[in-house]
PASE-882156 format. One record per residue: residue in one letter; x, y, z of N, C-alpha, C in turn. Coordinates in Angstrom, 3 decimals. Each point is the difference from the previous one (the first is absolute). Last residue first. Layout:
% PASE-882156
<atom "a", <X, Y, Z>, <X, Y, Z>, <X, Y, Z>> ...
% end
This chain:
% PASE-882156
<atom "l", <39.548, -46.069, 166.410>, <0.715, -0.817, 0.983>, <0.937, -0.961, -0.679>> <atom "k", <-1.763, 4.952, -1.607>, <-0.122, -1.424, -0.338>, <0.845, -0.815, 0.962>> <atom "r", <-2.445, 4.974, 0.917>, <1.235, -0.720, -0.315>, <-0.300, -1.459, -0.329>> <atom "y", <-2.286, 5.545, 0.402>, <-0.118, -1.438, 0.234>, <1.321, -0.679, -0.416>> <atom "i", <-2.617, 5.182, 0.919>, <1.265, -0.712, -0.189>, <-0.182, -1.460, 0.384>> <atom "s", <-3.430, 3.496, 0.502>, <0.381, -0.019, -1.427>, <1.324, -0.703, -0.280>> <atom "p", <-0.844, 0.848, 5.076>, <-0.950, 0.413, -1.020>, <0.639, 0.176, -1.382>> <atom "q", <2.687, -3.327, 2.763>, <-0.617, 1.232, 0.487>, <-0.946, 0.472, -1.101>> <atom "i", <1.604, -4.492, 0.010>, <1.081, 0.667, 0.720>, <-0.513, 1.270, 0.668>> <atom "y", <-2.076, -5.053, -1.958>, <-0.222, 1.431, 0.217>, <1.156, 0.575, 0.818>> <atom "k", <0.071, -4.327, -3.390>, <0.078, 0.375, 1.411>, <-0.164, 1.510, 0.109>> <atom "f", <-2.036, -3.307, -4.104>, <1.030, 0.904, 0.483>, <-0.036, 0.178, 1.522>> <atom "p", <-2.984, -2.594, -3.195>, <1.092, -0.715, 0.653>, <1.071, 0.904, 0.618>> <atom "h", <-5.672, 0.582, -0.668>, <1.261, 0.188, -0.728>, <1.133, -0.649, 0.786>> <atom "d", <-5.779, 1.199, -0.359>, <0.978, -0.982, 0.466>, <1.262, 0.157, -0.837>> <atom "i", <-3.356, 4.248, 0.880>, <0.228, -1.196, -0.817>, <0.925, -0.972, 0.728>> <atom "t", <-1.303, 4.454, 1.560>, <-1.277, -0.571, -0.448>, <0.172, -1.265, -0.835>> <atom "n", <3.658, 2.784, 1.814>, <-0.778, -0.586, 1.097>, <-1.247, -0.736, -0.470>> <atom "l", <3.798, 2.612, -2.142>, <-0.323, -1.363, -0.427>, <-0.899, -0.699, 1.016>> <atom "s", <0.676, 5.515, -1.462>, <0.246, -1.052, 0.978>, <-0.330, -1.349, -0.626>> <atom "e", <0.782, 5.907, -1.056>, <-0.402, -1.357, -0.348>, <0.339, -0.985, 1.117>> <atom "a", <1.132, 4.784, -0.515>, <-1.449, -0.073, 0.188>, <-0.529, -1.414, -0.241>> <atom "g", <4.652, 1.100, -0.590>, <-0.350, 0.312, 1.378>, <-1.486, -0.085, 0.286>> <atom "g", <2.308, -3.034, -3.920>, <-0.240, 1.405, 0.323>, <-0.459, 0.202, 1.433>> <atom "i", <3.152, -4.223, -1.084>, <-1.200, 0.527, -0.639>, <-0.211, 1.444, 0.456>> <atom "i", <4.121, -4.085, -0.203>, <-0.427, 1.311, 0.489>, <-1.187, 0.502, -0.812>> <atom "f", <3.414, -4.451, 1.454>, <-1.122, 0.314, -0.883>, <-0.645, 1.261, 0.558>> <atom "y", <5.150, -2.681, 0.576>, <-1.076, 0.892, 0.425>, <-1.048, 0.166, -1.101>> <atom "g", <3.459, -4.387, 1.201>, <-0.184, 1.231, -0.759>, <-1.190, 0.796, 0.490>> <atom "s", <1.666, -4.468, 1.423>, <0.326, 1.161, 0.840>, <-0.125, 1.324, -0.754>> <atom "k", <0.227, -3.889, -3.271>, <-0.228, -0.217, 1.419>, <0.558, 1.182, 0.781>> <atom "k", <-1.368, 1.155, -4.960>, <0.951, -0.872, 0.680>, <-0.394, -0.196, 1.464>> <atom "l", <-3.516, 1.049, -4.086>, <0.781, 0.631, 1.064>, <0.937, -1.013, 0.642>> <atom "a", <-3.477, -0.794, -3.428>, <1.103, 0.760, -0.593>, <0.919, 0.650, 1.030>> <atom "i", <-3.988, -2.468, 1.183>, <0.872, -0.924, -0.733>, <1.251, 0.728, -0.499>> <atom "y", <-3.429, 2.536, 1.980>, <0.712, -0.787, 1.016>, <1.001, -0.945, -0.663>> <atom "l", <-3.034, 2.450, -2.645>, <1.153, 0.802, 0.408>, <0.829, -0.731, 1.065>> <atom "k", <-4.015, -1.997, -1.476>, <0.938, 0.067, -1.128>, <1.265, 0.767, 0.380>> <atom "g", <-3.572, -0.207, 3.094>, <0.630, -1.307, -0.149>, <1.034, -0.006, -1.109>> <atom "t", <-2.618, 3.864, 0.571>, <0.929, -0.161, 1.128>, <0.734, -1.331, -0.093>> <atom "i", <-3.456, 0.879, -3.072>, <1.204, 0.773, -0.302>, <1.041, -0.154, 1.102>> <atom "q", <-4.241, -2.081, 0.606>, <0.669, -0.566, -1.168>, <1.335, 0.706, -0.271>> <atom "t", <-2.823, 1.703, 3.392>, <0.562, -1.297, 0.390>, <0.806, -0.601, -1.138>> <atom "r", <-2.383, 3.966, -0.845>, <1.128, 0.241, 0.915>, <0.686, -1.306, 0.380>> <atom "t", <-3.979, -0.237, -2.513>, <1.137, 0.431, -0.810>, <1.222, 0.270, 0.865>> <atom "v", <-3.958, -1.102, 2.209>, <0.371, -1.131, -0.848>, <1.243, 0.351, -0.815>> <atom "n", <-2.040, 3.366, 2.659>, <0.811, -0.954, 0.765>, <0.441, -1.201, -0.828>> <atom "d", <-0.797, 4.586, -2.631>, <-0.777, -0.679, 1.033>, <0.869, -1.079, 0.641>> <atom "f", <1.968, 4.692, -2.226>, <-0.322, -1.413, -0.194>, <-0.943, -0.503, 1.092>> <atom "y", <2.151, 4.404, -0.347>, <-0.905, -0.113, -1.148>, <-0.471, -1.434, -0.230>> <atom "i", <3.183, 1.304, 3.396>, <-1.262, 0.666, 0.327>, <-1.013, -0.095, -1.138>> <atom "f", <4.588, -1.538, -0.307>, <-0.936, -0.965, 0.588>, <-1.352, 0.632, 0.329>> <atom "v", <3.773, 2.551, -1.532>, <-0.733, -0.643, -1.100>, <-1.027, -0.988, 0.552>> <atom "n", <3.604, 2.683, 2.338>, <-1.130, 0.813, -0.453>, <-0.669, -0.536, -1.252>> <atom "r", <4.674, -2.231, 0.830>, <-0.657, 1.008, 0.833>, <-1.137, 0.709, -0.726>> <atom "c", <3.735, -3.908, 0.078>, <-1.266, -0.040, -0.745>, <-0.954, 0.949, 0.711>> <atom "f", <5.564, -1.824, -0.037>, <-0.943, 1.072, 0.306>, <-1.243, -0.200, -0.862>> <atom "i", <4.207, -3.383, 1.739>, <-1.044, 0.309, -0.984>, <-0.880, 1.121, 0.554>> <atom "v", <5.282, -2.404, 0.783>, <-1.093, 0.859, 0.467>, <-0.981, 0.193, -1.142>> <atom "d", <3.511, -2.999, -0.600>, <0.256, 0.223, 1.420>, <-1.124, 0.816, 0.632>> <atom "f", <-0.617, -3.387, -4.353>, <0.404, 1.349, 0.388>, <0.212, 0.070, 1.513>> <atom "e", <-0.045, -3.921, -4.422>, <-0.419, 0.393, 1.338>, <0.596, 1.357, 0.366>> <atom "r", <-1.564, -2.391, -5.003>, <1.106, 0.256, 0.930>, <-0.549, 0.476, 1.335>> <atom "s", <-2.942, -1.020, -3.575>, <0.862, -1.177, 0.080>, <1.185, 0.209, 0.944>> <atom "q", <-5.171, 2.159, 0.191>, <1.352, 0.284, -0.489>, <0.892, -1.223, 0.222>> <atom "a", <-5.254, -0.772, -0.657>, <0.921, 0.498, 1.018>, <1.379, 0.229, -0.611>> <atom "p", <-4.064, 0.339, -3.427>, <0.559, -1.003, 0.929>, <0.944, 0.638, 1.002>> <atom "d", <-4.198, 2.809, -2.083>, <1.323, -0.470, -0.399>, <0.536, -1.024, 1.008>> <atom "t", <-4.287, 2.296, 0.603>, <-0.012, -1.054, -1.023>, <1.372, -0.522, -0.407>> <atom "l", <-0.900, 3.472, 3.544>, <-1.054, -1.004, 0.078>, <0.235, -1.170, -0.945>> <atom "l", <2.890, 3.881, 0.234>, <0.042, -0.712, 1.278>, <-1.007, -1.145, 0.059>> <atom "n", <2.516, 2.125, -4.267>, <-1.360, -0.031, 0.523>, <0.002, -0.866, 1.261>> <atom "y", <3.921, 2.968, -2.852>, <-0.336, -1.223, 0.736>, <-1.397, 0.156, 0.576>> <atom "r", <4.292, 2.477, -3.226>, <-1.448, -0.129, 0.202>, <-0.293, -1.331, 0.680>> <atom "q", <4.591, 2.893, 0.608>, <-0.583, -1.159, -0.671>, <-1.512, -0.016, 0.237>> <atom "f", <5.229, 2.801, 0.902>, <-1.463, 0.080, -0.067>, <-0.551, -1.150, -0.850>> <atom "t", <4.654, 1.087, 3.124>, <-0.498, -0.626, -1.222>, <-1.521, 0.016, 0.036>> <atom "v", <4.412, 2.737, 2.624>, <-1.415, -0.386, -0.059>, <-0.344, -0.571, -1.369>> <atom "m", <4.281, 1.951, 1.321>, <-0.295, -0.944, 1.085>, <-1.378, -0.626, -0.136>> <atom "q", <1.758, 3.502, -2.887>, <0.650, -1.278, -0.296>, <-0.266, -1.056, 1.071>> <atom "k", <-1.488, 4.550, 0.450>, <-0.794, -0.729, -0.989>, <0.577, -1.386, -0.276>> <atom "i", <2.357, 3.059, 2.794>, <-1.174, -0.575, 0.663>, <-0.794, -0.857, -0.975>> <atom "e", <3.747, 2.296, -1.631>, <0.503, -0.841, 1.089>, <-1.146, -0.709, 0.717>> <atom "n", <-0.835, 3.352, -3.357>, <0.231, -1.358, -0.491>, <0.489, -0.956, 1.087>> <atom "k", <-3.105, 4.234, 1.328>, <1.316, -0.205, -0.609>, <0.220, -1.476, -0.335>> <atom "v", <-4.815, 2.656, 0.119>, <0.842, -0.881, 0.812>, <1.331, -0.221, -0.719>> <atom "r", <-3.027, 4.452, -0.595>, <0.252, -1.307, -0.606>, <0.959, -0.794, 0.885>> <atom "v", <-3.889, 4.436, 0.369>, <1.308, -0.586, 0.317>, <0.126, -1.339, -0.725>> <atom "h", <-3.019, 5.069, -0.366>, <0.083, -1.455, -0.041>, <1.408, -0.432, 0.410>> <atom "n", <-1.490, 4.604, -0.685>, <-0.805, -0.554, 1.095>, <-0.137, -1.522, -0.087>> <atom "d", <1.435, 1.823, -4.527>, <0.092, 0.790, 1.223>, <-0.980, -0.553, 1.035>> <atom "w", <0.874, -1.413, -4.685>, <0.034, -0.889, 1.155>, <0.227, 0.764, 1.306>> <atom "r", <-0.005, 2.100, -4.298>, <-1.338, -0.609, 0.124>, <-0.077, -0.980, 1.167>> <atom "g", <4.034, 2.831, 0.619>, <-0.847, 0.219, -1.170>, <-1.369, -0.616, 0.202>> <atom "m", <3.396, -2.325, 3.058>, <0.055, 1.377, -0.507>, <-0.916, 0.110, -1.221>> <atom "g", <1.073, -3.488, 4.753>, <-0.441, 0.263, -1.359>, <0.080, 1.470, -0.364>> <atom "k", <3.068, -3.044, 3.535>, <-1.066, 0.995, -0.061>, <-0.349, 0.311, -1.448>> <atom "q", <1.971, -4.653, 2.404>, <0.364, 1.121, -0.860>, <-1.192, 0.938, -0.099>> <atom "f", <1.445, -3.674, 4.111>, <-0.896, 0.421, -1.078>, <0.647, 1.128, -0.808>> <atom "y", <1.934, -2.090, 4.007>, <-0.499, -1.139, -0.781>, <-0.921, 0.374, -1.163>> <atom "k", <2.250, 3.162, 3.130>, <0.960, -1.080, -0.171>, <-0.477, -1.049, -0.999>> <atom "k", <-2.753, 3.697, 1.405>, <1.098, 0.473, -0.836>, <0.969, -1.126, -0.347>> <atom "v", <-3.474, -0.896, 3.043>, <-0.558, 0.239, -1.335>, <1.113, 0.410, -0.960>> <atom "v", <1.151, -0.351, 4.455>, <-0.195, -1.342, -0.559>, <-0.581, 0.115, -1.418>> <atom "h", <0.557, 3.921, 2.548>, <1.317, -0.506, -0.396>, <-0.090, -1.401, -0.607>> <atom "p", <-3.973, 2.193, 1.741>, <0.505, 0.590, -1.252>, <1.349, -0.566, -0.437>> <atom "p", <-3.457, -3.022, 2.863>, <0.883, 1.151, 0.265>, <0.584, 0.533, -1.313>> <atom "m", <-4.787, -2.492, -0.058>, <1.428, -0.288, -0.004>, <0.810, 1.243, 0.350>> <atom "n", <-4.883, -0.514, -0.790>, <0.360, -0.646, 1.259>, <1.495, -0.262, 0.136>> <atom "k", <-2.039, 1.926, -3.993>, <-0.192, 0.920, 1.132>, <0.401, -0.608, 1.349>> <atom "t", <-0.061, -1.407, -4.948>, <1.168, -0.187, 0.861>, <-0.120, 0.811, 1.292>> <atom "k", <-3.211, 0.157, -3.578>, <-0.022, -1.365, 0.526>, <1.198, -0.295, 0.901>> <atom "e", <-0.611, 4.124, -2.481>, <-0.761, -0.030, 1.255>, <-0.061, -1.406, 0.606>> <atom "a", <1.958, 1.020, -4.344>, <0.896, 0.227, 1.136>, <-0.734, -0.105, 1.334>> <atom "p", <-1.483, -2.797, -4.382>, <-0.174, 1.367, 0.519>, <0.833, 0.179, 1.269>> <atom "y", <1.868, -3.703, -3.295>, <-1.134, 0.240, 0.889>, <-0.162, 1.496, 0.297>> <atom "i", <2.747, -4.385, -2.959>, <-0.229, 1.448, 0.026>, <-1.298, 0.274, 0.761>> <atom "g", <2.119, -4.403, -1.439>, <0.561, 0.607, 1.202>, <-0.131, 1.504, 0.085>> <atom "n", <-0.972, -3.996, -3.232>, <0.495, 1.312, -0.416>, <0.614, 0.754, 1.173>> <atom "q", <-2.053, -4.147, 0.834>, <1.197, -0.209, -0.824>, <0.603, 1.326, -0.469>> <atom "g", <-4.112, 0.084, 2.377>, <1.106, -0.429, 0.852>, <1.295, -0.172, -0.785>> <atom "i", <-3.936, 0.949, -2.369>, <0.406, 1.176, 0.780>, <1.198, -0.356, 0.866>> <atom "e", <-1.953, -3.515, -2.284>, <0.715, 0.869, -0.930>, <0.479, 1.266, 0.705>> <atom "l", <-2.749, -2.998, 2.367>, <1.346, -0.548, -0.170>, <0.835, 0.871, -0.937>> <atom "m", <-4.562, 1.023, 0.601>, <0.769, 0.337, 1.192>, <1.446, -0.502, -0.115>> <atom "r", <-2.956, -1.165, -3.454>, <0.167, 1.460, 0.003>, <0.838, 0.441, 1.205>> <atom "t", <-1.378, -4.498, -0.443>, <1.128, 0.302, -0.893>, <0.272, 1.499, -0.045>> <atom "s", <-2.328, -2.967, 4.008>, <-0.215, 1.094, -0.937>, <1.239, 0.282, -0.836>> <atom "i", <-0.313, -3.230, 3.607>, <-0.878, -0.456, -1.078>, <-0.133, 1.047, -1.091>> <atom "d", <4.487, -0.711, 3.088>, <-1.336, 0.584, 0.094>, <-0.833, -0.552, -1.145>> <atom "s", <5.352, -0.218, 2.727>, <-1.041, -0.533, -0.890>, <-1.326, 0.686, 0.245>> <atom "a", <5.708, -0.006, 0.975>, <-1.183, 0.845, 0.147>, <-1.056, -0.480, -0.984>> <atom "l", <4.902, -1.728, 2.544>, <-1.000, -0.269, -1.031>, <-1.222, 0.854, 0.307>> <atom "i", <5.447, 0.404, 1.494>, <-1.417, 0.218, 0.293>, <-0.850, -0.311, -1.221>> <atom "s", <5.155, -0.740, 2.632>, <-0.666, -0.087, -1.293>, <-1.502, 0.034, 0.265>> <atom "p", <3.818, 2.326, 3.358>, <-0.772, -1.176, -0.391>, <-0.433, 0.046, -1.458>> <atom "r", <3.830, 2.271, 3.321>, <-0.579, 0.196, -1.335>, <-0.761, -1.258, -0.426>> <atom "f", <2.153, 3.008, 4.726>, <-0.115, -1.243, -0.758>, <-0.847, 0.223, -1.242>> <atom "g", <1.049, 3.401, 3.567>, <1.211, -0.726, -0.316>, <-0.138, -1.341, -0.681>> <atom "n", <-3.164, 3.713, 1.378>, <0.387, -0.830, 1.130>, <1.080, -1.014, -0.356>> <atom "e", <-1.894, 3.016, -3.177>, <0.334, 0.891, 1.111>, <0.461, -0.777, 1.226>> <atom "l", <-1.618, -2.382, -3.718>, <1.288, 0.609, -0.310>, <0.465, 0.916, 1.130>> <atom "c", <-4.288, -1.866, 0.393>, <1.035, -1.023, 0.143>, <1.387, 0.567, -0.301>> <atom "h", <-3.801, 2.784, -0.628>, <0.190, -0.316, 1.423>, <1.145, -0.983, 0.188>> <atom "i", <-1.315, 0.942, -4.415>, <0.693, 1.137, 0.611>, <0.286, -0.271, 1.469>> <atom "a", <-2.580, -3.177, -2.298>, <1.378, 0.007, -0.522>, <0.814, 1.117, 0.642>> <atom "i", <-4.600, -0.184, 0.939>, <0.715, -1.095, 0.674>, <1.459, -0.018, -0.440>> <atom "s", <-2.825, 2.984, -2.194>, <0.197, 0.430, 1.392>, <0.790, -1.049, 0.774>> <atom "y", <-1.336, -1.072, -4.343>, <1.089, 0.974, -0.022>, <0.291, 0.529, 1.406>> <atom "p", <-3.659, -2.980, -0.563>, <1.300, -0.661, -0.177>, <1.172, 0.970, -0.052>> <atom "e", <-4.400, 1.980, 0.474>, <0.359, -0.906, 1.105>, <1.352, -0.682, -0.236>> <atom "e", <-1.925, 2.799, -3.393>, <0.515, 0.765, 1.136>, <0.439, -0.904, 1.151>> <atom "g", <-2.096, -1.311, -4.404>, <1.426, -0.139, 0.287>, <0.537, 0.749, 1.199>> <atom "s", <-4.673, -0.683, -1.964>, <0.833, 0.759, -0.936>, <1.462, 0.097, 0.421>> <atom "s", <-2.871, -4.013, 1.924>, <-0.616, 1.159, -0.631>, <1.002, 0.691, -0.933>> <atom "s", <0.452, -4.182, 2.775>, <0.924, 1.139, 0.000>, <-0.578, 1.272, -0.597>> <atom "a", <-0.899, -4.828, 2.144>, <-1.029, 0.911, -0.522>, <0.638, 1.374, -0.089>> <atom "a", <2.639, -3.573, 1.460>, <-0.960, -0.775, -0.787>, <-1.191, 0.820, -0.491>> <atom "c", <5.352, 0.308, 1.407>, <-1.143, 0.897, 0.189>, <-1.110, -0.528, -0.907>> <atom "w", <4.644, -2.409, 2.072>, <-1.069, 0.060, -0.998>, <-1.065, 0.982, 0.452>> <atom "i", <5.626, -1.421, 0.879>, <-1.233, 0.618, 0.486>, <-1.011, 0.059, -1.140>> <atom "k", <5.116, -1.971, 1.700>, <-1.016, -0.235, -1.031>, <-1.346, 0.448, 0.551>> <atom "l", <3.866, 0.362, 2.670>, <0.552, 0.383, -1.303>, <-0.941, -0.271, -1.166>> <atom "h", <0.702, 0.299, 5.531>, <-1.182, 0.001, -0.859>, <0.402, 0.508, -1.387>> <atom "d", <2.909, -0.102, 3.828>, <-0.166, -1.371, -0.506>, <-1.239, -0.126, -0.886>> <atom "s", <1.191, 4.087, 2.274>, <0.988, -0.273, -1.040>, <-0.072, -1.419, -0.552>> <atom "g", <-4.499, 2.200, 2.038>, <1.387, -0.092, 0.431>, <0.907, -0.425, -1.133>> <atom "l", <-5.390, 2.026, 1.484>, <0.929, -0.442, -1.032>, <1.428, 0.014, 0.535>> <atom "h", <-3.965, 1.561, 2.327>, <0.163, -1.448, 0.106>, <0.972, -0.544, -1.040>> <atom "e", <-1.448, 4.601, 0.233>, <0.861, -0.280, 1.149>, <0.286, -1.491, 0.147>> <atom "f", <-3.088, 2.051, -3.154>, <1.353, -0.258, -0.494>, <0.979, -0.316, 1.132>> <atom "h", <-4.615, 1.353, 0.659>, <0.138, -1.419, -0.351>, <1.429, -0.347, -0.419>> <atom "h", <-1.452, 4.488, 0.845>, <0.395, -0.721, 1.220>, <0.141, -1.501, -0.265>> <atom "s", <-1.640, 3.264, -3.260>, <1.421, -0.357, -0.032>, <0.482, -0.695, 1.271>> <atom "e", <-4.382, 1.597, -2.501>, <0.106, -0.981, 1.091>, <1.444, -0.511, 0.135>> <atom "r", <0.079, 2.620, -4.113>, <-1.288, -0.212, 0.652>, <0.154, -1.128, 1.030>> <atom "f", <3.353, 2.110, -3.183>, <0.143, -0.235, 1.432>, <-1.342, 0.006, 0.737>> <atom "f", <-0.583, 1.908, -4.752>, <1.248, -0.538, 0.520>, <-0.002, -0.045, 1.531>> <atom "y", <-4.642, -0.547, -2.611>, <1.037, 1.026, 0.003>, <1.235, -0.600, 0.649>> <atom "t", <-5.437, -1.275, -2.224>, <1.158, -0.263, 0.849>, <0.988, 1.153, -0.106>> <atom "h", <-4.764, -2.459, -2.082>, <0.338, 1.254, 0.669>, <1.155, -0.275, 0.951>> <atom "n", <-3.473, -2.560, -3.703>, <1.431, 0.182, 0.195>, <0.263, 1.380, 0.601>> <atom "t", <-4.030, -4.023, -1.463>, <0.241, 1.241, 0.731>, <1.483, 0.110, 0.311>> <atom "s", <-2.686, -2.664, -4.140>, <0.894, -0.120, 1.154>, <0.226, 1.367, 0.640>> <atom "v", <-2.458, -0.494, -4.128>, <-0.779, -0.275, 1.216>, <0.877, -0.010, 1.251>> <atom "a", <1.862, 0.539, -4.408>, <-0.831, 1.159, 0.339>, <-0.735, -0.187, 1.317>> <atom "d", <2.606, -3.560, -1.772>, <0.870, 1.126, 0.347>, <-0.830, 1.176, 0.505>> <atom "l", <-2.262, -3.617, -1.801>, <0.446, -0.294, 1.360>, <0.956, 1.076, 0.492>> <atom "f", <-1.383, 0.328, -4.457>, <-1.141, 0.214, 0.896>, <0.393, -0.240, 1.453>> <atom "k", <3.121, -0.961, -3.372>, <-0.188, 1.448, 0.108>, <-1.138, 0.331, 0.970>> <atom "t", <0.727, -4.514, -1.068>, <1.110, 0.503, 0.813>, <-0.140, 1.498, 0.223>> <atom "l", <-3.038, -1.957, -2.929>, <-0.283, -0.446, 1.369>, <1.095, 0.495, 0.951>> <atom "e", <0.586, 0.648, -4.585>, <-0.916, 0.993, 0.570>, <-0.402, -0.397, 1.425>> <atom "h", <2.713, -3.014, -2.317>, <0.735, 1.259, 0.154>, <-0.889, 1.068, 0.624>> <atom "s", <-1.809, -4.232, -1.168>, <0.780, -0.061, 1.248>, <0.773, 1.289, 0.242>> <atom "d", <-4.582, -1.200, -2.719>, <1.234, 0.752, -0.211>, <0.785, 0.062, 1.312>> <atom "n", <-4.450, -2.001, -0.536>, <0.761, -0.487, -1.155>, <1.367, 0.652, -0.197>> <atom "e", <-3.399, 0.985, 3.487>, <-0.045, -1.461, -0.092>, <0.954, -0.541, -1.065>> <atom "l", <-0.680, 4.698, 0.610>, <0.775, -0.563, 1.112>, <0.049, -1.523, -0.058>> <atom "v", <-2.729, 2.355, -3.108>, <1.426, 0.183, -0.299>, <0.851, -0.640, 1.091>> <atom "t", <-4.618, 0.126, 0.691>, <0.330, -0.961, -1.055>, <1.479, 0.075, -0.358>> <atom "l", <-1.675, 3.180, 2.991>, <0.037, -1.318, 0.639>, <0.370, -1.084, -1.010>> <atom "y", <-0.776, 4.350, -1.591>, <1.298, -0.114, 0.667>, <0.145, -1.348, 0.702>> <atom "e", <-4.109, 1.135, -2.028>, <1.013, -0.243, -1.028>, <1.367, -0.218, 0.648>> <atom "a", <-3.485, 1.210, 2.852>, <-0.267, -1.327, -0.556>, <1.050, -0.373, -1.043>> <atom "v", <-0.051, 4.346, 1.837>, <0.578, -0.971, 0.933>, <-0.177, -1.413, -0.549>> <atom "t", <0.279, 4.142, -3.486>, <-0.897, -0.576, 1.003>, <0.737, -0.997, 0.876>> <atom "n", <2.163, 2.585, -3.597>, <-1.089, 0.873, 0.448>, <-0.831, -0.553, 1.141>> <atom "i", <5.437, -0.120, -1.995>, <-1.183, -0.849, 0.172>, <-1.098, 0.819, 0.672>> <atom "g", <4.664, 1.300, -0.970>, <-1.027, 0.423, -0.942>, <-1.253, -0.855, 0.056>> <atom "t", <4.263, -0.011, 2.698>, <-0.193, -1.014, -1.045>, <-1.006, 0.416, -1.066>> <atom "s", <1.044, 2.822, 3.789>, <1.277, -0.360, -0.609>, <-0.162, -0.959, -1.178>> <atom "r", <-3.746, 1.295, 2.663>, <0.482, 1.134, -0.802>, <1.276, -0.369, -0.749>> <atom "l", <-1.695, -3.174, 2.958>, <-0.918, 0.148, -1.134>, <0.455, 1.151, -0.896>> <atom "r", <2.312, -0.701, 4.038>, <0.325, -1.041, -0.975>, <-0.909, 0.102, -1.230>> <atom "k", <-0.806, 2.922, 3.594>, <1.293, 0.313, -0.610>, <0.374, -1.021, -1.067>> <atom "s", <-3.853, -0.727, 2.640>, <-0.226, 1.069, -0.977>, <1.297, 0.368, -0.717>> <atom "l", <0.089, -3.024, 3.645>, <-0.464, -0.637, -1.224>, <-0.200, 1.048, -1.097>> <atom "r", <1.029, 1.458, 4.280>, <1.191, -0.579, -0.625>, <-0.350, -0.741, -1.290>> <atom "a", <-3.497, 1.917, 2.570>, <0.910, 1.070, -0.411>, <1.212, -0.572, -0.743>> <atom "q", <-3.130, -2.996, 1.923>, <-0.581, 0.682, -1.155>, <0.947, 1.081, -0.522>> <atom "l", <1.107, -2.300, 3.967>, <0.144, -0.866, -1.168>, <-0.503, 0.698, -1.250>> <atom "l", <-0.608, 2.244, 4.075>, <1.424, -0.093, -0.330>, <0.208, -0.825, -1.270>> <atom "q", <-4.328, 0.212, 1.743>, <0.367, 1.290, -0.576>, <1.470, 0.009, -0.410>> <atom "q", <-1.694, -3.811, 2.255>, <-0.533, 0.101, -1.355>, <0.404, 1.317, -0.669>> <atom "k", <0.890, -1.966, 4.575>, <1.075, 0.297, -0.946>, <-0.512, 0.206, -1.422>> <atom "g", <-2.669, -1.330, 3.863>, <0.514, 1.335, 0.265>, <1.087, 0.433, -0.968>> <atom "e", <-1.917, -4.433, -0.051>, <-0.919, 1.009, -0.529>, <0.525, 1.424, 0.190>> <atom "h", <3.860, -3.530, -0.111>, <-1.363, -0.124, 0.532>, <-0.832, 1.173, -0.501>> <atom "l", <4.925, -3.063, -1.093>, <-0.762, 1.241, -0.106>, <-1.413, -0.228, 0.528>> <atom "n", <4.906, -2.524, 0.399>, <-1.412, -0.195, 0.316>, <-0.716, 1.354, -0.009>> <atom "i", <4.622, -2.524, -2.275>, <-0.505, 1.232, 0.615>, <-1.508, -0.107, 0.133>> <atom "g", <2.955, -3.340, -2.112>, <-0.382, -0.163, 1.393>, <-0.517, 1.248, 0.686>> <atom "c", <1.476, -1.089, -4.786>, <1.035, 0.494, 0.920>, <-0.412, 0.025, 1.459>> <atom "e", <-2.618, -1.966, -3.773>, <1.301, 0.253, -0.623>, <1.074, 0.414, 1.003>> <atom "s", <-4.640, -0.801, 1.197>, <0.565, -1.245, -0.518>, <1.408, 0.197, -0.547>> <atom "y", <-2.453, 3.776, 1.597>, <0.266, -0.947, 1.100>, <0.694, -1.260, -0.517>> <atom "v", <-1.447, 3.222, -3.120>, <1.120, 0.526, 0.779>, <0.378, -0.978, 1.108>> <atom "l", <-3.823, -1.054, -2.504>, <1.201, -0.099, -0.835>, <1.235, 0.467, 0.775>> <atom "e", <-4.227, 0.500, 2.000>, <0.377, -1.421, -0.040>, <1.277, -0.202, -0.811>> <atom "c", <-1.853, 4.304, 0.079>, <0.525, -0.344, 1.325>, <0.471, -1.446, 0.035>> <atom "l", <-2.191, 1.473, -3.863>, <1.327, 0.603, 0.087>, <0.660, -0.319, 1.348>> <atom "k", <-4.445, -1.405, -0.637>, <0.897, -0.733, -0.905>, <1.426, 0.527, 0.077>> <atom "r", <-3.381, 2.291, 2.394>, <0.308, -1.299, 0.620>, <0.975, -0.796, -0.866>> <atom "f", <-1.626, 4.043, -1.747>, <0.885, 0.266, 1.132>, <0.419, -1.311, 0.662>> <atom "q", <-3.230, -0.213, -3.352>, <1.329, 0.251, -0.568>, <1.017, 0.281, 1.100>> <atom "g", <-4.478, -0.475, 1.281>, <0.514, -1.269, -0.491>, <1.399, 0.144, -0.582>> <atom "s", <-2.380, 3.825, 1.364>, <0.458, -0.746, 1.176>, <0.576, -1.352, -0.411>> <atom "t", <0.302, 3.871, -3.640>, <-1.061, -0.667, 0.742>, <0.590, -0.735, 1.206>> <atom "m", <1.708, 4.494, -2.712>, <0.398, -1.358, 0.363>, <-1.103, -0.614, 0.844>> <atom "d", <1.226, 4.502, -3.590>, <-0.940, -0.681, 0.884>, <0.469, -1.427, 0.249>> <atom "m", <2.267, 5.004, -1.638>, <0.080, -1.460, -0.051>, <-0.946, -0.611, 1.029>> 
% end
């Protein structure tokens, strides 16, 4: 598959306008690899033809954005953030939930600490949301969890599901999955006690970060926590949050 520099720019502009992800020249090989999968899947032979399809087919556009979105996560990633959760935090939003490991980890942590919040898990990728709803994962994704906790909250797979685990219904019932575009969808109509938006800001430029941060601020209750990834910071943008400690902010 050959892709011209002009076609690369068009695809980058499309990704940026649709979901705010800022691809640069160093990402051309990544984009080309993920685009190749969509061409094989659709039977389309050229990038030019595929660009035309993206302009006219919203379903394929969603599939393309699914393919481009980077999704790498595991259970209890950066779990020190969960220390800020308390029994008065009953409405939690994971605003970039990927394939569900983050919201399920939060649900388990909360149950282990004696409270049961309602958790909204949203992502732009319908493919990742489907994985989250199914709740089936390679067992290696639970490597950061004590064996007794895995046994308590997961079912062990057998046969073709050997080396996989499935989240038990008690946990699944705490989490609602929903497709949500941080850039283009309106602010949530309800308010949350805590919003997690971790390891996604690194893909946005400052303009997009500012826009998304303002939208999430509206959806957060007063004194609520806003938690981003450990490698991220809001230092480069103007924002209304109070800094608490690295990656932890609060709404005044």
